[in-house]
Every structure is written in C-alpha cells, then in structure tokens.
VMD Tcl script that builds the backbone (N, CA, C; Angstrom):
set m [mol new atoms 360]
animate dup $m
set s [atomselect $m all]
$s set {name element resname resid chain x y z} {
  {N N MET 1 A 11.364 39.091 25.327}
  {CA C MET 1 A 10.344 38.128 25.669}
  {C C MET 1 A 9.617 37.619 24.410}
  {N N LYS 2 A 9.329 38.585 23.495}
  {CA C LYS 2 A 8.652 38.184 22.257}
  {C C LYS 2 A 9.516 37.217 21.457}
  {N N ARG 3 A 10.833 37.470 21.430}
  {CA C ARG 3 A 11.734 36.567 20.696}
  {C C ARG 3 A 11.732 35.174 21.292}
  {N N LEU 4 A 11.727 35.086 22.616}
  {CA C LEU 4 A 11.713 33.796 23.285}
  {C C LEU 4 A 10.425 33.043 22.969}
  {N N LEU 5 A 9.295 33.754 23.018}
  {CA C LEU 5 A 8.008 33.129 22.705}
  {C C LEU 5 A 7.957 32.673 21.250}
  {N N LYS 6 A 8.420 33.533 20.341}
  {CA C LYS 6 A 8.429 33.187 18.918}
  {C C LYS 6 A 9.335 31.979 18.663}
  {N N GLY 7 A 10.507 31.963 19.277}
  {CA C GLY 7 A 11.422 30.837 19.123}
  {C C GLY 7 A 10.841 29.548 19.680}
  {N N SER 8 A 10.147 29.645 20.816}
  {CA C SER 8 A 9.511 28.465 21.415}
  {C C SER 8 A 8.412 27.922 20.518}
  {N N LEU 9 A 7.614 28.825 19.944}
  {CA C LEU 9 A 6.547 28.388 19.038}
  {C C LEU 9 A 7.112 27.713 17.791}
  {N N LEU 10 A 8.192 28.236 17.252}
  {CA C LEU 10 A 8.824 27.620 16.086}
  {C C LEU 10 A 9.361 26.238 16.424}
  {N N LEU 11 A 9.940 26.094 17.611}
  {CA C LEU 11 A 10.457 24.793 18.036}
  {C C LEU 11 A 9.330 23.783 18.187}
  {N N VAL 12 A 8.227 24.189 18.810}
  {CA C VAL 12 A 7.072 23.298 18.971}
  {C C VAL 12 A 6.527 22.900 17.606}
  {N N ALA 13 A 6.403 23.850 16.686}
  {CA C ALA 13 A 5.904 23.543 15.341}
  {C C ALA 13 A 6.826 22.562 14.629}
  {N N ALA 14 A 8.126 22.754 14.740}
  {CA C ALA 14 A 9.084 21.841 14.103}
  {C C ALA 14 A 8.974 20.450 14.697}
  {N N LEU 15 A 8.812 20.344 16.006}
  {CA C LEU 15 A 8.672 19.034 16.650}
  {C C LEU 15 A 7.394 18.335 16.213}
  {N N LEU 16 A 6.304 19.090 16.097}
  {CA C LEU 16 A 5.049 18.496 15.633}
  {C C LEU 16 A 5.157 17.995 14.197}
  {N N LEU 17 A 5.780 18.760 13.332}
  {CA C LEU 17 A 5.966 18.325 11.941}
  {C C LEU 17 A 6.832 17.074 11.878}
  {N N ALA 18 A 7.881 17.029 12.670}
  {CA C ALA 18 A 8.748 15.843 12.687}
  {C C ALA 18 A 7.988 14.627 13.193}
  {N N ALA 19 A 7.149 14.808 14.203}
  {CA C ALA 19 A 6.368 13.688 14.740}
  {C C ALA 19 A 5.380 13.180 13.707}
  {N N CYS 20 A 4.735 14.086 12.988}
  {CA C CYS 20 A 3.781 13.675 11.948}
  {C C CYS 20 A 4.492 12.931 10.826}
  {N N ALA 21 A 5.645 13.393 10.425}
  {CA C ALA 21 A 6.388 12.743 9.350}
  {C C ALA 21 A 6.831 11.356 9.757}
  {N N SER 22 A 7.215 11.163 11.005}
  {CA C SER 22 A 7.737 9.868 11.426}
  {C C SER 22 A 6.632 8.841 11.623}
  {N N THR 23 A 5.370 9.289 11.734}
  {CA C THR 23 A 4.284 8.341 11.948}
  {C C THR 23 A 3.510 8.067 10.663}
  {N N GLN 24 A 3.992 8.556 9.523}
  {CA C GLN 24 A 3.290 8.298 8.265}
  {C C GLN 24 A 3.238 6.808 8.021}
  {N N ASN 25 A 2.113 6.369 7.567}
  {CA C ASN 25 A 1.891 4.959 7.289}
  {C C ASN 25 A 2.822 4.498 6.161}
  {N N PRO 26 A 3.602 3.441 6.383}
  {CA C PRO 26 A 4.557 3.002 5.353}
  {C C PRO 26 A 3.905 2.440 4.092}
  {N N ALA 27 A 2.621 2.117 4.145}
  {CA C ALA 27 A 1.950 1.541 2.977}
  {C C ALA 27 A 1.406 2.593 2.031}
  {N N VAL 28 A 1.247 3.817 2.506}
  {CA C VAL 28 A 0.629 4.873 1.699}
  {C C VAL 28 A 1.497 5.197 0.495}
  {N N GLY 29 A 0.853 5.257 -0.652}
  {CA C GLY 29 A 1.550 5.636 -1.874}
  {C C GLY 29 A 1.020 4.890 -3.072}
  {N N ILE 30 A 1.647 5.155 -4.192}
  {CA C ILE 30 A 1.321 4.468 -5.440}
  {C C ILE 30 A 2.471 3.517 -5.729}
  {N N TRP 31 A 2.137 2.261 -5.946}
  {CA C TRP 31 A 3.114 1.194 -6.115}
  {C C TRP 31 A 2.989 0.569 -7.500}
  {N N ASP 32 A 4.111 0.370 -8.170}
  {CA C ASP 32 A 4.165 -0.435 -9.394}
  {C C ASP 32 A 4.451 -1.854 -8.946}
  {N N VAL 33 A 3.512 -2.755 -9.223}
  {CA C VAL 33 A 3.564 -4.106 -8.660}
  {C C VAL 33 A 3.603 -5.147 -9.772}
  {N N ASN 34 A 4.477 -6.129 -9.597}
  {CA C ASN 34 A 4.548 -7.288 -10.494}
  {C C ASN 34 A 3.941 -8.487 -9.776}
  {N N ILE 35 A 3.024 -9.152 -10.455}
  {CA C ILE 35 A 2.369 -10.338 -9.912}
  {C C ILE 35 A 2.730 -11.509 -10.809}
  {N N GLU 36 A 3.270 -12.555 -10.220}
  {CA C GLU 36 A 3.665 -13.750 -10.983}
  {C C GLU 36 A 2.508 -14.740 -11.013}
  {N N THR 37 A 1.593 -14.560 -11.969}
  {CA C THR 37 A 0.416 -15.423 -12.061}
  {C C THR 37 A 0.777 -16.747 -12.741}
  {N N PRO 38 A -0.082 -17.753 -12.608}
  {CA C PRO 38 A 0.166 -19.027 -13.289}
  {C C PRO 38 A 0.228 -18.901 -14.816}
  {N N VAL 39 A -0.362 -17.825 -15.358}
  {CA C VAL 39 A -0.344 -17.653 -16.818}
  {C C VAL 39 A 0.656 -16.588 -17.261}
  {N N GLY 40 A 1.518 -16.152 -16.353}
  {CA C GLY 40 A 2.548 -15.182 -16.703}
  {C C GLY 40 A 2.526 -13.958 -15.801}
  {N N ALA 41 A 3.547 -13.136 -15.955}
  {CA C ALA 41 A 3.678 -11.939 -15.132}
  {C C ALA 41 A 2.639 -10.893 -15.522}
  {N N MET 42 A 2.158 -10.168 -14.519}
  {CA C MET 42 A 1.191 -9.106 -14.735}
  {C C MET 42 A 1.655 -7.880 -13.950}
  {N N VAL 43 A 1.558 -6.712 -14.561}
  {CA C VAL 43 A 1.919 -5.464 -13.890}
  {C C VAL 43 A 0.631 -4.744 -13.506}
  {N N VAL 44 A 0.534 -4.342 -12.233}
  {CA C VAL 44 A -0.631 -3.615 -11.744}
  {C C VAL 44 A -0.169 -2.391 -10.962}
  {N N ILE 45 A -1.104 -1.491 -10.750}
  {CA C ILE 45 A -0.863 -0.296 -9.942}
  {C C ILE 45 A -1.653 -0.475 -8.648}
  {N N LEU 46 A -0.961 -0.378 -7.537}
  {CA C LEU 46 A -1.575 -0.432 -6.216}
  {C C LEU 46 A -1.530 0.979 -5.640}
  {N N ASP 47 A -2.687 1.518 -5.302}
  {CA C ASP 47 A -2.785 2.878 -4.782}
  {C C ASP 47 A -3.407 2.809 -3.394}
  {N N ILE 48 A -2.608 3.121 -2.359}
  {CA C ILE 48 A -3.099 3.101 -0.978}
  {C C ILE 48 A -3.082 4.529 -0.440}
  {N N GLN 49 A -4.247 4.990 -0.030}
  {CA C GLN 49 A -4.436 6.354 0.467}
  {C C GLN 49 A -4.191 6.421 1.981}
  {N N PRO 50 A -3.957 7.634 2.530}
  {CA C PRO 50 A -3.727 7.782 3.971}
  {C C PRO 50 A -4.861 7.247 4.847}
  {N N ASP 51 A -6.104 7.263 4.338}
  {CA C ASP 51 A -7.224 6.728 5.121}
  {C C ASP 51 A -7.360 5.207 4.964}
  {N N LEU 52 A -6.376 4.586 4.316}
  {CA C LEU 52 A -6.302 3.140 4.048}
  {C C LEU 52 A -7.383 2.645 3.092}
  {N N SER 53 A -7.926 3.540 2.282}
  {CA C SER 53 A -8.724 3.108 1.137}
  {C C SER 53 A -7.741 2.951 -0.016}
  {N N GLY 54 A -8.203 2.377 -1.110}
  {CA C GLY 54 A -7.298 2.264 -2.236}
  {C C GLY 54 A -7.858 1.420 -3.354}
  {N N THR 55 A -7.025 1.256 -4.391}
  {CA C THR 55 A -7.424 0.472 -5.554}
  {C C THR 55 A -6.249 -0.352 -6.073}
  {N N LEU 56 A -6.590 -1.398 -6.763}
  {CA C LEU 56 A -5.655 -2.216 -7.522}
  {C C LEU 56 A -6.143 -2.128 -8.958}
  {N N SER 57 A -5.275 -1.726 -9.891}
  {CA C SER 57 A -5.750 -1.567 -11.264}
  {C C SER 57 A -4.701 -2.007 -12.275}
  {N N SER 58 A -5.212 -2.449 -13.421}
  {CA C SER 58 A -4.360 -2.822 -14.551}
  {C C SER 58 A -5.200 -2.768 -15.814}
  {N N GLY 59 A -4.510 -2.767 -16.939}
  {CA C GLY 59 A -5.214 -2.792 -18.209}
  {C C GLY 59 A -6.027 -4.061 -18.389}
  {N N ASP 60 A -5.525 -5.175 -17.854}
  {CA C ASP 60 A -6.205 -6.465 -18.005}
  {C C ASP 60 A -7.392 -6.630 -17.062}
  {N N LEU 61 A -7.242 -6.138 -15.812}
  {CA C LEU 61 A -8.265 -6.389 -14.799}
  {C C LEU 61 A -9.182 -5.209 -14.530}
  {N N GLY 62 A -8.858 -4.041 -15.046}
  {CA C GLY 62 A -9.619 -2.851 -14.698}
  {C C GLY 62 A -9.204 -2.384 -13.312}
  {N N SER 63 A -10.137 -1.816 -12.567}
  {CA C SER 63 A -9.840 -1.281 -11.247}
  {C C SER 63 A -10.730 -1.951 -10.209}
  {N N ALA 64 A -10.133 -2.301 -9.068}
  {CA C ALA 64 A -10.877 -2.943 -7.987}
  {C C ALA 64 A -10.520 -2.271 -6.671}
  {N N ALA 65 A -11.525 -2.060 -5.834}
  {CA C ALA 65 A -11.313 -1.433 -4.534}
  {C C ALA 65 A -10.600 -2.393 -3.583}
  {N N LEU 66 A -9.754 -1.820 -2.727}
  {CA C LEU 66 A -9.126 -2.586 -1.652}
  {C C LEU 66 A -10.074 -2.592 -0.463}
  {N N ASN 67 A -10.141 -3.724 0.217}
  {CA C ASN 67 A -10.985 -3.859 1.404}
  {C C ASN 67 A -10.139 -4.297 2.586}
  {N N GLY 68 A -10.463 -3.797 3.760}
  {CA C GLY 68 A -9.824 -4.254 4.987}
  {C C GLY 68 A -8.326 -4.042 5.038}
  {N N VAL 69 A -7.850 -2.900 4.532}
  {CA C VAL 69 A -6.413 -2.629 4.560}
  {C C VAL 69 A -5.981 -2.445 6.011}
  {N N THR 70 A -4.990 -3.227 6.433}
  {CA C THR 70 A -4.408 -3.073 7.766}
  {C C THR 70 A -2.897 -2.963 7.633}
  {N N VAL 71 A -2.327 -2.170 8.520}
  {CA C VAL 71 A -0.874 -2.006 8.563}
  {C C VAL 71 A -0.449 -2.085 10.013}
  {N N GLU 72 A 0.455 -3.011 10.304}
  {CA C GLU 72 A 1.018 -3.147 11.641}
  {C C GLU 72 A 2.524 -3.182 11.480}
  {N N GLY 73 A 3.178 -2.111 11.913}
  {CA C GLY 73 A 4.615 -2.003 11.670}
  {C C GLY 73 A 4.833 -1.926 10.176}
  {N N ASN 74 A 5.605 -2.859 9.634}
  {CA C ASN 74 A 5.853 -2.902 8.188}
  {C C ASN 74 A 5.018 -3.965 7.480}
  {N N ALA 75 A 4.113 -4.616 8.210}
  {CA C ALA 75 A 3.249 -5.634 7.609}
  {C C ALA 75 A 1.975 -4.988 7.079}
  {N N VAL 76 A 1.588 -5.368 5.874}
  {CA C VAL 76 A 0.370 -4.832 5.268}
  {C C VAL 76 A -0.484 -5.996 4.764}
  {N N ASN 77 A -1.805 -5.864 4.952}
  {CA C ASN 77 A -2.762 -6.875 4.518}
  {C C ASN 77 A -3.983 -6.187 3.923}
  {N N PHE 78 A -4.587 -6.807 2.921}
  {CA C PHE 78 A -5.848 -6.316 2.359}
  {C C PHE 78 A -6.445 -7.405 1.497}
  {N N GLU 79 A -7.700 -7.176 1.090}
  {CA C GLU 79 A -8.392 -8.047 0.144}
  {C C GLU 79 A -8.897 -7.202 -1.009}
  {N N THR 80 A -9.051 -7.824 -2.141}
  {CA C THR 80 A -9.709 -7.201 -3.275}
  {C C THR 80 A -10.359 -8.292 -4.110}
  {N N THR 81 A -11.379 -7.920 -4.827}
  {CA C THR 81 A -12.070 -8.863 -5.705}
  {C C THR 81 A -11.926 -8.357 -7.129}
  {N N VAL 82 A -11.421 -9.219 -8.009}
  {CA C VAL 82 A -11.186 -8.824 -9.392}
  {C C VAL 82 A -11.961 -9.727 -10.338}
  {N N ASP 83 A -12.220 -9.211 -11.524}
  {CA C ASP 83 A -12.846 -9.980 -12.592}
  {C C ASP 83 A -11.737 -10.423 -13.536}
  {N N ALA 84 A -11.415 -11.699 -13.514}
  {CA C ALA 84 A -10.359 -12.251 -14.359}
  {C C ALA 84 A -11.007 -13.028 -15.500}
  {N N GLN 85 A -11.206 -12.356 -16.613}
  {CA C GLN 85 A -11.805 -12.950 -17.808}
  {C C GLN 85 A -13.121 -13.642 -17.503}
  {N N GLY 86 A -13.997 -12.918 -16.783}
  {CA C GLY 86 A -15.322 -13.430 -16.474}
  {C C GLY 86 A -15.409 -14.235 -15.193}
  {N N GLN 87 A -14.300 -14.485 -14.553}
  {CA C GLN 87 A -14.286 -15.239 -13.303}
  {C C GLN 87 A -13.943 -14.285 -12.149}
  {N N THR 88 A -14.784 -14.261 -11.131}
  {CA C THR 88 A -14.540 -13.404 -9.979}
  {C C THR 88 A -13.568 -14.090 -9.034}
  {N N LEU 89 A -12.461 -13.384 -8.729}
  {CA C LEU 89 A -11.449 -13.917 -7.827}
  {C C LEU 89 A -11.258 -12.982 -6.651}
  {N N THR 90 A -11.226 -13.553 -5.449}
  {CA C THR 90 A -10.880 -12.780 -4.265}
  {C C THR 90 A -9.403 -13.005 -3.991}
  {N N LEU 91 A -8.667 -11.898 -3.928}
  {CA C LEU 91 A -7.234 -11.939 -3.665}
  {C C LEU 91 A -6.989 -11.377 -2.272}
  {N N ARG 92 A -6.311 -12.158 -1.414}
  {CA C ARG 92 A -5.971 -11.718 -0.066}
  {C C ARG 92 A -4.470 -11.509 -0.005}
  {N N PHE 93 A -4.053 -10.256 0.183}
  {CA C PHE 93 A -2.631 -9.936 0.189}
  {C C PHE 93 A -2.090 -9.893 1.610}
  {N N ALA 94 A -0.915 -10.492 1.789}
  {CA C ALA 94 A -0.153 -10.382 3.039}
  {C C ALA 94 A 1.292 -10.140 2.637}
  {N N GLY 95 A 1.873 -9.051 3.138}
  {CA C GLY 95 A 3.241 -8.741 2.754}
  {C C GLY 95 A 3.899 -7.777 3.708}
  {N N THR 96 A 5.094 -7.363 3.327}
  {CA C THR 96 A 5.862 -6.427 4.133}
  {C C THR 96 A 6.404 -5.304 3.255}
  {N N ILE 97 A 6.671 -4.199 3.922}
  {CA C ILE 97 A 7.225 -3.032 3.258}
  {C C ILE 97 A 8.594 -2.758 3.856}
  {N N ASP 98 A 9.572 -2.578 2.969}
  {CA C ASP 98 A 10.929 -2.224 3.381}
  {C C ASP 98 A 11.315 -0.972 2.607}
  {N N GLY 99 A 11.115 0.183 3.223}
  {CA C GLY 99 A 11.365 1.444 2.515}
  {C C GLY 99 A 10.379 1.614 1.380}
  {N N ASP 100 A 10.879 1.647 0.150}
  {CA C ASP 100 A 10.021 1.789 -1.030}
  {C C ASP 100 A 9.824 0.468 -1.764}
  {N N ASN 101 A 10.023 -0.650 -1.067}
  {CA C ASN 101 A 9.843 -1.972 -1.664}
  {C C ASN 101 A 8.743 -2.733 -0.939}
  {N N LEU 102 A 7.952 -3.436 -1.707}
  {CA C LEU 102 A 6.834 -4.225 -1.205}
  {C C LEU 102 A 7.023 -5.660 -1.669}
  {N N ALA 103 A 6.824 -6.614 -0.771}
  {CA C ALA 103 A 6.926 -8.026 -1.157}
  {C C ALA 103 A 5.899 -8.819 -0.362}
  {N N GLY 104 A 5.355 -9.839 -0.981}
  {CA C GLY 104 A 4.385 -10.687 -0.297}
  {C C GLY 104 A 3.731 -11.639 -1.262}
  {N N ASN 105 A 2.535 -12.076 -0.886}
  {CA C ASN 105 A 1.779 -13.024 -1.697}
  {C C ASN 105 A 0.306 -12.675 -1.695}
  {N N PHE 106 A -0.343 -12.943 -2.825}
  {CA C PHE 106 A -1.791 -12.965 -2.877}
  {C C PHE 106 A -2.193 -14.405 -2.620}
  {N N ASP 107 A -3.015 -14.614 -1.610}
  {CA C ASP 107 A -3.573 -15.933 -1.352}
  {C C ASP 107 A -4.850 -16.031 -2.178}
  {N N THR 108 A -4.933 -17.036 -3.037}
  {CA C THR 108 A -6.095 -17.210 -3.910}
  {C C THR 108 A -6.625 -18.628 -3.770}
  {N N ASP 109 A -7.745 -18.882 -4.409}
  {CA C ASP 109 A -8.299 -20.238 -4.436}
  {C C ASP 109 A -7.363 -21.203 -5.151}
  {N N PHE 110 A -6.412 -20.679 -5.931}
  {CA C PHE 110 A -5.481 -21.504 -6.698}
  {C C PHE 110 A -4.107 -21.585 -6.055}
  {N N GLY 111 A -3.974 -21.030 -4.851}
  {CA C GLY 111 A -2.690 -21.038 -4.155}
  {C C GLY 111 A -2.089 -19.652 -4.070}
  {N N ALA 112 A -0.894 -19.584 -3.508}
  {CA C ALA 112 A -0.212 -18.302 -3.303}
  {C C ALA 112 A 0.403 -17.810 -4.610}
  {N N ILE 113 A 0.290 -16.496 -4.829}
  {CA C ILE 113 A 0.873 -15.863 -6.007}
  {C C ILE 113 A 1.846 -14.797 -5.521}
  {N N PRO 114 A 3.136 -14.922 -5.871}
  {CA C PRO 114 A 4.155 -13.951 -5.419}
  {C C PRO 114 A 3.931 -12.546 -5.997}
  {N N VAL 115 A 4.203 -11.546 -5.149}
  {CA C VAL 115 A 4.019 -10.145 -5.501}
  {C C VAL 115 A 5.263 -9.367 -5.092}
  {N N ALA 116 A 5.730 -8.475 -5.954}
  {CA C ALA 116 A 6.836 -7.560 -5.617}
  {C C ALA 116 A 6.522 -6.207 -6.218}
  {N N GLY 117 A 6.770 -5.148 -5.442}
  {CA C GLY 117 A 6.450 -3.821 -5.937}
  {C C GLY 117 A 7.429 -2.773 -5.466}
  {N N VAL 118 A 7.378 -1.629 -6.159}
  {CA C VAL 118 A 8.230 -0.483 -5.845}
  {C C VAL 118 A 7.336 0.759 -5.812}
  {N N ARG 119 A 7.511 1.559 -4.760}
  {CA C ARG 119 A 6.740 2.802 -4.668}
  {C C ARG 119 A 7.261 3.799 -5.704}
  {N N ARG 120 A 6.335 4.511 -6.341}
  {CA C ARG 120 A 6.702 5.537 -7.338}
  {C C ARG 120 A 7.305 6.732 -6.677}
}
mol reanalyze $m
mol bondsrecalc $m
mol representation Tube
mol addrep $m
C-alpha cells in the first residue's frame, strides 16, 4: 500500500511539474536584440521577468523600465521610455516570439523601427 501511495504521489508531482513547464511565459528571458534605427543598427538587451516586469538596456541608452508588458499566445507588447541624446522617446513594441526568436517593431513618433532578437 505504501508503494502504491508513494508511486501515486510521484506521478502527481511529475504531472504538476510538466504542467508548470508547459505554461511558462514565452517572453520570459534575456534577449539580445537588434534595432534598425534611422541612424544605424543598435544592439540592446531586453530582460523580461516572470512577473512581466523588465528592462531595455544598452551602452548608448542606459537602462529603461518596461511598462504594460502583455503576452497573449506568442504575441508580446510593451512600452518603454528612453533618453536618446537628450530627447525622450516612447517606444511601443508589438511582436511575436517563435521559440528563442523575437521579431516585431517599435512604433515611435518617427515611424516603425524593425526589431529582431534571440534569447540567450
């Protein structure tokens, strides 16, 4: 009887772990991102935490908090405000995640800026 109970508990634990793994948010992680700006390519780090907080950072822009991160299926959206050489810009990202690849656009006051990234 003890063996049956122990085996049942192990099976339940394995099923719970599998369920948790399959529901992990596809956006969570650290991403190396290339942004094709009007003045040239820029590399940034996008860090999205399990609680959907995060940052966008680079040597040129410093670090900026992500706001309003949403994930529906493989679609991800967020906003961030950056200081670009003394000018404050609000960047609104809309994109999709395919495995460890991220693609989309930052919508800015100057038009759409293409974005592509790879999870580390």
